[in-house]
C-alpha positions as CSV (number, residue, x, y, z in Angstrom):
1,X,-51.3,-49.7,-18.7
2,X,-51.5,-52.7,-16.3
3,X,-47.9,-54.0,-15.2
4,X,-47.5,-57.8,-16.4
5,X,-46.6,-60.4,-14.1
6,X,-42.8,-61.2,-13.9
7,X,-42.1,-64.4,-16.2
8,X,-39.3,-66.0,-14.2
9,X,-39.2,-67.2,-10.6
10,X,-36.1,-65.2,-10.3
11,X,-38.1,-62.1,-11.4
12,X,-41.0,-62.8,-9.2
13,X,-38.8,-63.1,-6.1
14,X,-36.9,-59.9,-6.8
15,X,-40.5,-58.4,-7.2
16,X,-41.6,-59.8,-3.7
17,X,-38.2,-58.4,-2.2
18,X,-38.8,-55.0,-3.8
19,X,-42.2,-54.5,-1.9
20,X,-42.2,-52.2,0.8
21,X,-43.0,-55.0,3.3
22,X,-40.3,-57.2,1.8
23,X,-40.9,-60.9,1.9
24,X,-40.3,-63.9,4.4
25,X,-38.6,-67.1,3.5
26,X,-41.9,-68.8,3.5
27,X,-43.5,-66.2,1.2
28,X,-40.8,-67.0,-1.3
29,X,-41.2,-70.8,-0.9
30,X,-44.8,-70.5,-1.6
31,X,-44.5,-68.4,-4.5
32,X,-41.8,-70.4,-6.4
33,X,-42.2,-74.1,-4.9
34,X,-38.4,-73.6,-3.7
35,X,-37.3,-75.4,-0.4
36,X,-36.0,-72.7,2.3
37,X,-32.4,-73.7,1.6
38,X,-32.8,-72.9,-2.1
39,X,-34.2,-69.4,-1.3
40,X,-31.5,-68.6,1.1
41,X,-28.8,-69.5,-1.6
42,X,-30.6,-67.3,-4.1
43,X,-30.5,-64.4,-1.4
44,X,-26.9,-65.2,-1.3
45,X,-26.6,-65.0,-5.0
46,X,-28.3,-61.4,-5.1
47,X,-25.8,-60.4,-2.5
48,X,-23.0,-61.4,-4.8
49,X,-24.6,-59.8,-7.8
50,X,-24.6,-56.3,-5.8
51,X,-28.1,-56.3,-4.5
52,X,-28.2,-54.8,-0.7
53,X,-30.7,-56.7,1.3
54,X,-32.2,-55.8,4.5
55,X,-33.1,-58.3,7.1
56,X,-35.9,-57.2,9.6
57,X,-38.0,-58.7,12.3
58,X,-41.4,-58.2,11.6
59,X,-44.0,-59.6,14.4
60,X,-46.2,-62.2,13.1
61,X,-44.1,-62.6,9.8
62,X,-41.0,-63.3,11.6
63,X,-37.8,-62.4,9.5
64,X,-38.3,-60.6,6.2
65,X,-35.9,-59.7,3.6
66,X,-36.2,-56.5,1.4
67,X,-34.1,-55.1,-1.4
68,X,-32.7,-51.8,-0.4
69,X,-30.4,-51.2,-3.4
70,X,-30.0,-52.8,-6.8
71,X,-26.8,-53.3,-8.6
72,X,-25.8,-50.1,-10.5
73,X,-28.0,-47.8,-8.4
74,X,-26.0,-45.3,-6.2
75,X,-26.9,-45.1,-2.5
76,X,-29.3,-42.3,-1.5
77,X,-27.4,-39.1,-0.3
78,X,-27.1,-39.3,3.6
79,X,-27.7,-42.9,3.6
80,X,-25.3,-44.6,6.2
């Protein structure tokens, strides 16, 4: 069964951030039509809700953000 496309912009952003390679602010802007300051505010909101985000430098992509843990999920054993 094929997975359906996320129905909301928020769900779409969370799906982008859950990818192994994560997503840049520019990618999220293009996917949602939000301005960069709105994307950054959304990321802050995710952190306040308990999501753990990793911020990484990736060559041509610049800074990429990736969800490493969602609220309610326990940290992996041995993770620092």
